[in-house]
mmCIF file of the N, C-alpha and C atoms, coordinates in Angstrom:
data_MODEL
# 
_entry.id   MODEL 
# 
loop_
_atom_site.group_PDB 
_atom_site.id 
_atom_site.type_symbol 
_atom_site.label_atom_id 
_atom_site.label_alt_id 
_atom_site.label_comp_id 
_atom_site.label_asym_id 
_atom_site.label_entity_id 
_atom_site.label_seq_id 
_atom_site.pdbx_PDB_ins_code 
_atom_site.Cartn_x 
_atom_site.Cartn_y 
_atom_site.Cartn_z 
_atom_site.occupancy 
_atom_site.B_iso_or_equiv 
_atom_site.pdbx_formal_charge 
_atom_site.auth_seq_id 
_atom_site.auth_comp_id 
_atom_site.auth_asym_id 
_atom_site.auth_atom_id 
_atom_site.pdbx_PDB_model_num 
ATOM 1   N N  . UNK A 1 1  ? 26.320 -6.173  5.403  1.00 0.00 ? 1  UNK A N  1 
ATOM 2   C CA . UNK A 1 1  ? 25.593 -6.028  6.656  1.00 0.00 ? 1  UNK A CA 1 
ATOM 3   C C  . UNK A 1 1  ? 24.400 -6.989  6.627  1.00 0.00 ? 1  UNK A C  1 
ATOM 4   N N  . UNK A 1 2  ? 24.303 -7.831  7.620  1.00 0.00 ? 2  UNK A N  1 
ATOM 5   C CA . UNK A 1 2  ? 23.227 -8.810  7.651  1.00 0.00 ? 2  UNK A CA 1 
ATOM 6   C C  . UNK A 1 2  ? 21.922 -8.174  8.138  1.00 0.00 ? 2  UNK A C  1 
ATOM 7   N N  . UNK A 1 3  ? 20.850 -8.932  7.995  1.00 0.00 ? 3  UNK A N  1 
ATOM 8   C CA . UNK A 1 3  ? 19.549 -8.453  8.466  1.00 0.00 ? 3  UNK A CA 1 
ATOM 9   C C  . UNK A 1 3  ? 19.589 -8.175  9.957  1.00 0.00 ? 3  UNK A C  1 
ATOM 10  N N  . UNK A 1 4  ? 20.339 -8.980  10.679 1.00 0.00 ? 4  UNK A N  1 
ATOM 11  C CA . UNK A 1 4  ? 20.427 -8.853  12.125 1.00 0.00 ? 4  UNK A CA 1 
ATOM 12  C C  . UNK A 1 4  ? 21.012 -7.493  12.513 1.00 0.00 ? 4  UNK A C  1 
ATOM 13  N N  . UNK A 1 5  ? 22.145 -7.145  11.909 1.00 0.00 ? 5  UNK A N  1 
ATOM 14  C CA . UNK A 1 5  ? 22.793 -5.875  12.234 1.00 0.00 ? 5  UNK A CA 1 
ATOM 15  C C  . UNK A 1 5  ? 21.995 -4.694  11.689 1.00 0.00 ? 5  UNK A C  1 
ATOM 16  N N  . UNK A 1 6  ? 21.460 -4.851  10.477 1.00 0.00 ? 6  UNK A N  1 
ATOM 17  C CA . UNK A 1 6  ? 20.682 -3.780  9.878  1.00 0.00 ? 6  UNK A CA 1 
ATOM 18  C C  . UNK A 1 6  ? 19.402 -3.529  10.681 1.00 0.00 ? 6  UNK A C  1 
ATOM 19  N N  . UNK A 1 7  ? 18.788 -4.596  11.198 1.00 0.00 ? 7  UNK A N  1 
ATOM 20  C CA . UNK A 1 7  ? 17.590 -4.440  12.019 1.00 0.00 ? 7  UNK A CA 1 
ATOM 21  C C  . UNK A 1 7  ? 17.869 -3.662  13.288 1.00 0.00 ? 7  UNK A C  1 
ATOM 22  N N  . UNK A 1 8  ? 18.968 -3.996  13.950 1.00 0.00 ? 8  UNK A N  1 
ATOM 23  C CA . UNK A 1 8  ? 19.338 -3.246  15.153 1.00 0.00 ? 8  UNK A CA 1 
ATOM 24  C C  . UNK A 1 8  ? 19.687 -1.797  14.833 1.00 0.00 ? 8  UNK A C  1 
ATOM 25  N N  . UNK A 1 9  ? 20.332 -1.568  13.679 1.00 0.00 ? 9  UNK A N  1 
ATOM 26  C CA . UNK A 1 9  ? 20.685 -0.213  13.282 1.00 0.00 ? 9  UNK A CA 1 
ATOM 27  C C  . UNK A 1 9  ? 19.429 0.636   13.071 1.00 0.00 ? 9  UNK A C  1 
ATOM 28  N N  . UNK A 1 10 ? 18.462 0.115   12.302 1.00 0.00 ? 10 UNK A N  1 
ATOM 29  C CA . UNK A 1 10 ? 17.228 0.855   12.068 1.00 0.00 ? 10 UNK A CA 1 
ATOM 30  C C  . UNK A 1 10 ? 16.469 1.089   13.372 1.00 0.00 ? 10 UNK A C  1 
ATOM 31  N N  . UNK A 1 11 ? 16.441 0.088   14.229 1.00 0.00 ? 11 UNK A N  1 
ATOM 32  C CA . UNK A 1 11 ? 15.747 0.218   15.505 1.00 0.00 ? 11 UNK A CA 1 
ATOM 33  C C  . UNK A 1 11 ? 16.413 1.265   16.390 1.00 0.00 ? 11 UNK A C  1 
ATOM 34  N N  . UNK A 1 12 ? 17.728 1.285   16.426 1.00 0.00 ? 12 UNK A N  1 
ATOM 35  C CA . UNK A 1 12 ? 18.454 2.266   17.227 1.00 0.00 ? 12 UNK A CA 1 
ATOM 36  C C  . UNK A 1 12 ? 18.201 3.688   16.728 1.00 0.00 ? 12 UNK A C  1 
ATOM 37  N N  . UNK A 1 13 ? 18.298 3.898   15.423 1.00 0.00 ? 13 UNK A N  1 
ATOM 38  C CA . UNK A 1 13 ? 18.059 5.226   14.859 1.00 0.00 ? 13 UNK A CA 1 
ATOM 39  C C  . UNK A 1 13 ? 16.617 5.653   15.113 1.00 0.00 ? 13 UNK A C  1 
ATOM 40  N N  . UNK A 1 14 ? 15.675 4.732   14.969 1.00 0.00 ? 14 UNK A N  1 
ATOM 41  C CA . UNK A 1 14 ? 14.274 5.048   15.229 1.00 0.00 ? 14 UNK A CA 1 
ATOM 42  C C  . UNK A 1 14 ? 14.023 5.427   16.678 1.00 0.00 ? 14 UNK A C  1 
ATOM 43  N N  . UNK A 1 15 ? 14.647 4.709   17.595 1.00 0.00 ? 15 UNK A N  1 
ATOM 44  C CA . UNK A 1 15 ? 14.469 5.009   19.022 1.00 0.00 ? 15 UNK A CA 1 
ATOM 45  C C  . UNK A 1 15 ? 15.092 6.356   19.367 1.00 0.00 ? 15 UNK A C  1 
ATOM 46  N N  . UNK A 1 16 ? 16.253 6.641   18.792 1.00 0.00 ? 16 UNK A N  1 
ATOM 47  C CA . UNK A 1 16 ? 16.880 7.936   19.049 1.00 0.00 ? 16 UNK A CA 1 
ATOM 48  C C  . UNK A 1 16 ? 16.027 9.085   18.513 1.00 0.00 ? 16 UNK A C  1 
ATOM 49  N N  . UNK A 1 17 ? 15.479 8.929   17.316 1.00 0.00 ? 17 UNK A N  1 
ATOM 50  C CA . UNK A 1 17 ? 14.605 9.967   16.772 1.00 0.00 ? 17 UNK A CA 1 
ATOM 51  C C  . UNK A 1 17 ? 13.321 10.101  17.588 1.00 0.00 ? 17 UNK A C  1 
ATOM 52  N N  . UNK A 1 18 ? 12.803 8.977   18.059 1.00 0.00 ? 18 UNK A N  1 
ATOM 53  C CA . UNK A 1 18 ? 11.595 9.018   18.885 1.00 0.00 ? 18 UNK A CA 1 
ATOM 54  C C  . UNK A 1 18 ? 11.866 9.745   20.192 1.00 0.00 ? 18 UNK A C  1 
ATOM 55  N N  . UNK A 1 19 ? 12.989 9.439   20.817 1.00 0.00 ? 19 UNK A N  1 
ATOM 56  C CA . UNK A 1 19 ? 13.348 10.137  22.055 1.00 0.00 ? 19 UNK A CA 1 
ATOM 57  C C  . UNK A 1 19 ? 13.574 11.620  21.789 1.00 0.00 ? 19 UNK A C  1 
ATOM 58  N N  . UNK A 1 20 ? 14.192 11.920  20.669 1.00 0.00 ? 20 UNK A N  1 
ATOM 59  C CA . UNK A 1 20 ? 14.409 13.312  20.304 1.00 0.00 ? 20 UNK A CA 1 
ATOM 60  C C  . UNK A 1 20 ? 13.084 14.040  20.119 1.00 0.00 ? 20 UNK A C  1 
ATOM 61  N N  . UNK A 1 21 ? 12.140 13.421  19.451 1.00 0.00 ? 21 UNK A N  1 
ATOM 62  C CA . UNK A 1 21 ? 10.866 14.086  19.187 1.00 0.00 ? 21 UNK A CA 1 
ATOM 63  C C  . UNK A 1 21 ? 10.001 14.205  20.437 1.00 0.00 ? 21 UNK A C  1 
ATOM 64  N N  . UNK A 1 22 ? 10.182 13.331  21.393 1.00 0.00 ? 22 UNK A N  1 
ATOM 65  C CA . UNK A 1 22 ? 9.339  13.364  22.589 1.00 0.00 ? 22 UNK A CA 1 
ATOM 66  C C  . UNK A 1 22 ? 9.957  14.210  23.697 1.00 0.00 ? 22 UNK A C  1 
ATOM 67  N N  . UNK A 1 23 ? 11.259 14.065  23.934 1.00 0.00 ? 23 UNK A N  1 
ATOM 68  C CA . UNK A 1 23 ? 11.868 14.677  25.107 1.00 0.00 ? 23 UNK A CA 1 
ATOM 69  C C  . UNK A 1 23 ? 12.549 16.019  24.863 1.00 0.00 ? 23 UNK A C  1 
ATOM 70  N N  . UNK A 1 24 ? 12.900 16.322  23.630 1.00 0.00 ? 24 UNK A N  1 
ATOM 71  C CA . UNK A 1 24 ? 13.571 17.591  23.362 1.00 0.00 ? 24 UNK A CA 1 
ATOM 72  C C  . UNK A 1 24 ? 12.508 18.660  23.174 1.00 0.00 ? 24 UNK A C  1 
ATOM 73  N N  . UNK A 1 25 ? 12.558 19.657  24.001 1.00 0.00 ? 25 UNK A N  1 
ATOM 74  C CA . UNK A 1 25 ? 11.551 20.711  23.946 1.00 0.00 ? 25 UNK A CA 1 
ATOM 75  C C  . UNK A 1 25 ? 12.145 21.938  23.266 1.00 0.00 ? 25 UNK A C  1 
ATOM 76  N N  . UNK A 1 26 ? 12.043 21.939  21.973 1.00 0.00 ? 26 UNK A N  1 
ATOM 77  C CA . UNK A 1 26 ? 12.511 23.051  21.157 1.00 0.00 ? 26 UNK A CA 1 
ATOM 78  C C  . UNK A 1 26 ? 11.286 23.585  20.428 1.00 0.00 ? 26 UNK A C  1 
ATOM 79  N N  . UNK A 1 27 ? 11.319 24.838  20.094 1.00 0.00 ? 27 UNK A N  1 
ATOM 80  C CA . UNK A 1 27 ? 10.187 25.416  19.373 1.00 0.00 ? 27 UNK A CA 1 
ATOM 81  C C  . UNK A 1 27 ? 10.178 24.907  17.937 1.00 0.00 ? 27 UNK A C  1 
ATOM 82  N N  . UNK A 1 28 ? 9.621  23.726  17.764 1.00 0.00 ? 28 UNK A N  1 
ATOM 83  C CA . UNK A 1 28 ? 9.516  23.139  16.436 1.00 0.00 ? 28 UNK A CA 1 
ATOM 84  C C  . UNK A 1 28 ? 8.111  23.369  15.894 1.00 0.00 ? 28 UNK A C  1 
ATOM 85  N N  . UNK A 1 29 ? 8.043  23.527  14.609 1.00 0.00 ? 29 UNK A N  1 
ATOM 86  C CA . UNK A 1 29 ? 6.759  23.578  13.938 1.00 0.00 ? 29 UNK A CA 1 
ATOM 87  C C  . UNK A 1 29 ? 6.083  22.217  14.106 1.00 0.00 ? 29 UNK A C  1 
ATOM 88  N N  . UNK A 1 30 ? 4.769  22.197  14.162 1.00 0.00 ? 30 UNK A N  1 
ATOM 89  C CA . UNK A 1 30 ? 4.039  20.938  14.341 1.00 0.00 ? 30 UNK A CA 1 
ATOM 90  C C  . UNK A 1 30 ? 4.302  19.981  13.181 1.00 0.00 ? 30 UNK A C  1 
ATOM 91  N N  . UNK A 1 31 ? 4.527  20.524  11.984 1.00 0.00 ? 31 UNK A N  1 
ATOM 92  C CA . UNK A 1 31 ? 4.795  19.667  10.822 1.00 0.00 ? 31 UNK A CA 1 
ATOM 93  C C  . UNK A 1 31 ? 6.184  19.046  10.919 1.00 0.00 ? 31 UNK A C  1 
ATOM 94  N N  . UNK A 1 32 ? 7.142  19.771  11.408 1.00 0.00 ? 32 UNK A N  1 
ATOM 95  C CA . UNK A 1 32 ? 8.497  19.227  11.578 1.00 0.00 ? 32 UNK A CA 1 
ATOM 96  C C  . UNK A 1 32 ? 8.483  18.161  12.667 1.00 0.00 ? 32 UNK A C  1 
ATOM 97  N N  . UNK A 1 33 ? 7.805  18.442  13.768 1.00 0.00 ? 33 UNK A N  1 
ATOM 98  C CA . UNK A 1 33 ? 7.708  17.453  14.842 1.00 0.00 ? 33 UNK A CA 1 
ATOM 99  C C  . UNK A 1 33 ? 6.994  16.202  14.347 1.00 0.00 ? 33 UNK A C  1 
ATOM 100 N N  . UNK A 1 34 ? 5.918  16.388  13.593 1.00 0.00 ? 34 UNK A N  1 
ATOM 101 C CA . UNK A 1 34 ? 5.181  15.237  13.054 1.00 0.00 ? 34 UNK A CA 1 
ATOM 102 C C  . UNK A 1 34 ? 6.015  14.416  12.091 1.00 0.00 ? 34 UNK A C  1 
ATOM 103 N N  . UNK A 1 35 ? 6.811  15.082  11.267 1.00 0.00 ? 35 UNK A N  1 
ATOM 104 C CA . UNK A 1 35 ? 7.668  14.364  10.328 1.00 0.00 ? 35 UNK A CA 1 
ATOM 105 C C  . UNK A 1 35 ? 8.726  13.551  11.070 1.00 0.00 ? 35 UNK A C  1 
ATOM 106 N N  . UNK A 1 36 ? 9.330  14.138  12.096 1.00 0.00 ? 36 UNK A N  1 
ATOM 107 C CA . UNK A 1 36 ? 10.328 13.409  12.889 1.00 0.00 ? 36 UNK A CA 1 
ATOM 108 C C  . UNK A 1 36 ? 9.675  12.233  13.614 1.00 0.00 ? 36 UNK A C  1 
ATOM 109 N N  . UNK A 1 37 ? 8.495  12.454  14.160 1.00 0.00 ? 37 UNK A N  1 
ATOM 110 C CA . UNK A 1 37 ? 7.803  11.403  14.895 1.00 0.00 ? 37 UNK A CA 1 
ATOM 111 C C  . UNK A 1 37 ? 7.415  10.249  13.974 1.00 0.00 ? 37 UNK A C  1 
ATOM 112 N N  . UNK A 1 38 ? 6.818  10.568  12.832 1.00 0.00 ? 38 UNK A N  1 
ATOM 113 C CA . UNK A 1 38 ? 6.397  9.524   11.894 1.00 0.00 ? 38 UNK A CA 1 
ATOM 114 C C  . UNK A 1 38 ? 7.600  8.766   11.335 1.00 0.00 ? 38 UNK A C  1 
ATOM 115 N N  . UNK A 1 39 ? 8.673  9.479   11.009 1.00 0.00 ? 39 UNK A N  1 
ATOM 116 C CA . UNK A 1 39 ? 9.860  8.798   10.490 1.00 0.00 ? 39 UNK A CA 1 
ATOM 117 C C  . UNK A 1 39 ? 10.481 7.896   11.560 1.00 0.00 ? 39 UNK A C  1 
ATOM 118 N N  . UNK A 1 40 ? 10.439 8.302   12.814 1.00 0.00 ? 40 UNK A N  1 
ATOM 119 C CA . UNK A 1 40 ? 10.981 7.449   13.874 1.00 0.00 ? 40 UNK A CA 1 
ATOM 120 C C  . UNK A 1 40 ? 10.143 6.191   14.044 1.00 0.00 ? 40 UNK A C  1 
ATOM 121 N N  . UNK A 1 41 ? 8.826  6.328   13.959 1.00 0.00 ? 41 UNK A N  1 
ATOM 122 C CA . UNK A 1 41 ? 7.956  5.153   14.049 1.00 0.00 ? 41 UNK A CA 1 
ATOM 123 C C  . UNK A 1 41 ? 8.205  4.215   12.872 1.00 0.00 ? 41 UNK A C  1 
ATOM 124 N N  . UNK A 1 42 ? 8.372  4.765   11.673 1.00 0.00 ? 42 UNK A N  1 
ATOM 125 C CA . UNK A 1 42 ? 8.647  3.935   10.495 1.00 0.00 ? 42 UNK A CA 1 
ATOM 126 C C  . UNK A 1 42 ? 9.986  3.216   10.604 1.00 0.00 ? 42 UNK A C  1 
ATOM 127 N N  . UNK A 1 43 ? 11.012 3.907   11.081 1.00 0.00 ? 43 UNK A N  1 
ATOM 128 C CA . UNK A 1 43 ? 12.317 3.270   11.247 1.00 0.00 ? 43 UNK A CA 1 
ATOM 129 C C  . UNK A 1 43 ? 12.275 2.163   12.296 1.00 0.00 ? 43 UNK A C  1 
ATOM 130 N N  . UNK A 1 44 ? 11.563 2.394   13.381 1.00 0.00 ? 44 UNK A N  1 
ATOM 131 C CA . UNK A 1 44 ? 11.414 1.343   14.401 1.00 0.00 ? 44 UNK A CA 1 
ATOM 132 C C  . UNK A 1 44 ? 10.675 0.135   13.822 1.00 0.00 ? 44 UNK A C  1 
ATOM 133 N N  . UNK A 1 45 ? 9.651  0.389   13.037 1.00 0.00 ? 45 UNK A N  1 
ATOM 134 C CA . UNK A 1 45 ? 8.881  -0.698  12.428 1.00 0.00 ? 45 UNK A CA 1 
ATOM 135 C C  . UNK A 1 45 ? 9.745  -1.498  11.455 1.00 0.00 ? 45 UNK A C  1 
ATOM 136 N N  . UNK A 1 46 ? 10.520 -0.820  10.643 1.00 0.00 ? 46 UNK A N  1 
ATOM 137 C CA . UNK A 1 46 ? 11.413 -1.509  9.704  1.00 0.00 ? 46 UNK A CA 1 
ATOM 138 C C  . UNK A 1 46 ? 12.434 -2.351  10.465 1.00 0.00 ? 46 UNK A C  1 
ATOM 139 N N  . UNK A 1 47 ? 12.993 -1.809  11.528 1.00 0.00 ? 47 UNK A N  1 
ATOM 140 C CA . UNK A 1 47 ? 13.954 -2.560  12.336 1.00 0.00 ? 47 UNK A CA 1 
ATOM 141 C C  . UNK A 1 47 ? 13.350 -3.800  12.958 1.00 0.00 ? 47 UNK A C  1 
ATOM 142 N N  . UNK A 1 48 ? 12.146 -3.682  13.474 1.00 0.00 ? 48 UNK A N  1 
ATOM 143 C CA . UNK A 1 48 ? 11.476 -4.832  14.090 1.00 0.00 ? 48 UNK A CA 1 
ATOM 144 C C  . UNK A 1 48 ? 11.163 -5.887  13.046 1.00 0.00 ? 48 UNK A C  1 
ATOM 145 N N  . UNK A 1 49 ? 10.711 -5.461  11.866 1.00 0.00 ? 49 UNK A N  1 
ATOM 146 C CA . UNK A 1 49 ? 10.413 -6.418  10.803 1.00 0.00 ? 49 UNK A CA 1 
ATOM 147 C C  . UNK A 1 49 ? 11.680 -7.149  10.363 1.00 0.00 ? 49 UNK A C  1 
ATOM 148 N N  . UNK A 1 50 ? 12.781 -6.433  10.215 1.00 0.00 ? 50 UNK A N  1 
ATOM 149 C CA . UNK A 1 50 ? 14.032 -7.079  9.835  1.00 0.00 ? 50 UNK A CA 1 
ATOM 150 C C  . UNK A 1 50 ? 14.489 -8.082  10.889 1.00 0.00 ? 50 UNK A C  1 
ATOM 151 N N  . UNK A 1 51 ? 14.328 -7.738  12.158 1.00 0.00 ? 51 UNK A N  1 
ATOM 152 C CA . UNK A 1 51 ? 14.713 -8.680  13.219 1.00 0.00 ? 51 UNK A CA 1 
ATOM 153 C C  . UNK A 1 51 ? 13.805 -9.901  13.250 1.00 0.00 ? 51 UNK A C  1 
ATOM 154 N N  . UNK A 1 52 ? 12.521 -9.733  12.976 1.00 0.00 ? 52 UNK A N  1 
ATOM 155 C CA . UNK A 1 52 ? 11.600 -10.875 12.928 1.00 0.00 ? 52 UNK A CA 1 
ATOM 156 C C  . UNK A 1 52 ? 11.942 -11.781 11.757 1.00 0.00 ? 52 UNK A C  1 
ATOM 157 N N  . UNK A 1 53 ? 12.266 -11.194 10.600 1.00 0.00 ? 53 UNK A N  1 
ATOM 158 C CA . UNK A 1 53 ? 12.656 -11.991 9.436  1.00 0.00 ? 53 UNK A CA 1 
ATOM 159 C C  . UNK A 1 53 ? 13.931 -12.775 9.734  1.00 0.00 ? 53 UNK A C  1 
ATOM 160 N N  . UNK A 1 54 ? 14.890 -12.137 10.379 1.00 0.00 ? 54 UNK A N  1 
ATOM 161 C CA . UNK A 1 54 ? 16.132 -12.823 10.745 1.00 0.00 ? 54 UNK A CA 1 
ATOM 162 C C  . UNK A 1 54 ? 15.847 -13.975 11.708 1.00 0.00 ? 54 UNK A C  1 
ATOM 163 N N  . UNK A 1 55 ? 15.000 -13.743 12.688 1.00 0.00 ? 55 UNK A N  1 
ATOM 164 C CA . UNK A 1 55 ? 14.641 -14.792 13.638 1.00 0.00 ? 55 UNK A CA 1 
ATOM 165 C C  . UNK A 1 55 ? 13.958 -15.956 12.935 1.00 0.00 ? 55 UNK A C  1 
ATOM 166 N N  . UNK A 1 56 ? 13.059 -15.654 11.997 1.00 0.00 ? 56 UNK A N  1 
ATOM 167 C CA . UNK A 1 56 ? 12.358 -16.702 11.244 1.00 0.00 ? 56 UNK A CA 1 
ATOM 168 C C  . UNK A 1 56 ? 13.353 -17.542 10.445 1.00 0.00 ? 56 UNK A C  1 
ATOM 169 N N  . UNK A 1 57 ? 14.316 -16.873 9.799  1.00 0.00 ? 57 UNK A N  1 
ATOM 170 C CA . UNK A 1 57 ? 15.311 -17.606 9.015  1.00 0.00 ? 57 UNK A CA 1 
ATOM 171 C C  . UNK A 1 57 ? 16.186 -18.483 9.902  1.00 0.00 ? 57 UNK A C  1 
ATOM 172 N N  . UNK A 1 58 ? 16.542 -17.980 11.076 1.00 0.00 ? 58 UNK A N  1 
ATOM 173 C CA . UNK A 1 58 ? 17.359 -18.769 11.992 1.00 0.00 ? 58 UNK A CA 1 
ATOM 174 C C  . UNK A 1 58 ? 16.597 -19.981 12.523 1.00 0.00 ? 58 UNK A C  1 
ATOM 175 N N  . UNK A 1 59 ? 15.328 -19.808 12.821 1.00 0.00 ? 59 UNK A N  1 
ATOM 176 C CA . UNK A 1 59 ? 14.509 -20.933 13.292 1.00 0.00 ? 59 UNK A CA 1 
ATOM 177 C C  . UNK A 1 59 ? 14.356 -21.966 12.182 1.00 0.00 ? 59 UNK A C  1 
ATOM 178 N N  . UNK A 1 60 ? 14.131 -21.505 10.969 1.00 0.00 ? 60 UNK A N  1 
ATOM 179 C CA . UNK A 1 60 ? 13.990 -22.412 9.830  1.00 0.00 ? 60 UNK A CA 1 
ATOM 180 C C  . UNK A 1 60 ? 15.284 -23.181 9.594  1.00 0.00 ? 60 UNK A C  1 
ATOM 181 N N  . UNK A 1 61 ? 16.437 -22.495 9.692  1.00 0.00 ? 61 UNK A N  1 
ATOM 182 C CA . UNK A 1 61 ? 17.735 -23.136 9.512  1.00 0.00 ? 61 UNK A CA 1 
ATOM 183 C C  . UNK A 1 61 ? 17.979 -24.160 10.620 1.00 0.00 ? 61 UNK A C  1 
ATOM 184 N N  . UNK A 1 62 ? 17.591 -23.836 11.844 1.00 0.00 ? 62 UNK A N  1 
ATOM 185 C CA . UNK A 1 62 ? 17.770 -24.746 12.969 1.00 0.00 ? 62 UNK A CA 1 
ATOM 186 C C  . UNK A 1 62 ? 16.904 -25.988 12.822 1.00 0.00 ? 62 UNK A C  1 
ATOM 187 N N  . UNK A 1 63 ? 15.676 -25.811 12.336 1.00 0.00 ? 63 UNK A N  1 
ATOM 188 C CA . UNK A 1 63 ? 14.794 -26.965 12.127 1.00 0.00 ? 63 UNK A CA 1 
ATOM 189 C C  . UNK A 1 63 ? 15.341 -27.881 11.039 1.00 0.00 ? 63 UNK A C  1 
ATOM 190 N N  . UNK A 1 64 ? 15.890 -27.310 9.966  1.00 0.00 ? 64 UNK A N  1 
ATOM 191 C CA . UNK A 1 64 ? 16.478 -28.135 8.906  1.00 0.00 ? 64 UNK A CA 1 
ATOM 192 C C  . UNK A 1 64 ? 17.726 -28.855 9.399  1.00 0.00 ? 64 UNK A C  1 
ATOM 193 N N  . UNK A 1 65 ? 18.457 -28.204 10.287 1.00 0.00 ? 65 UNK A N  1 
ATOM 194 C CA . UNK A 1 65 ? 19.666 -28.810 10.837 1.00 0.00 ? 65 UNK A CA 1 
ATOM 195 C C  . UNK A 1 65 ? 19.320 -30.002 11.732 1.00 0.00 ? 65 UNK A C  1 
ATOM 196 N N  . UNK A 1 66 ? 18.255 -29.895 12.497 1.00 0.00 ? 66 UNK A N  1 
ATOM 197 C CA . UNK A 1 66 ? 17.858 -30.956 13.414 1.00 0.00 ? 66 UNK A CA 1 
ATOM 198 C C  . UNK A 1 66 ? 17.101 -32.088 12.729 1.00 0.00 ? 66 UNK A C  1 
ATOM 199 N N  . UNK A 1 67 ? 16.592 -31.866 11.535 1.00 0.00 ? 67 UNK A N  1 
ATOM 200 C CA . UNK A 1 67 ? 15.824 -32.900 10.838 1.00 0.00 ? 67 UNK A CA 1 
ATOM 201 C C  . UNK A 1 67 ? 16.712 -33.915 10.187 1.00 0.00 ? 67 UNK A C  1 
# 
C-alpha cells in the first residue's frame, strides 16, 4: 500500500470517526467521547501528513524528470 492510498485510508477513517463523535447522539461518557474525538483528529492528521509527503515526493520526482 503506497503513501497515497494509506493517506486516504487514514483520512477516511478519521473523518468517519469525527462524524460519529459529532453527529451520533448516544449517551456516551465524556471520556469515551473525548477518546473517539482525539483519535479521529489524530487519524486525520496522519492522513494529511502522508498525503503531503506523497505530494512532495511526486513534485521532487517531476522536477528531476524535467531537469
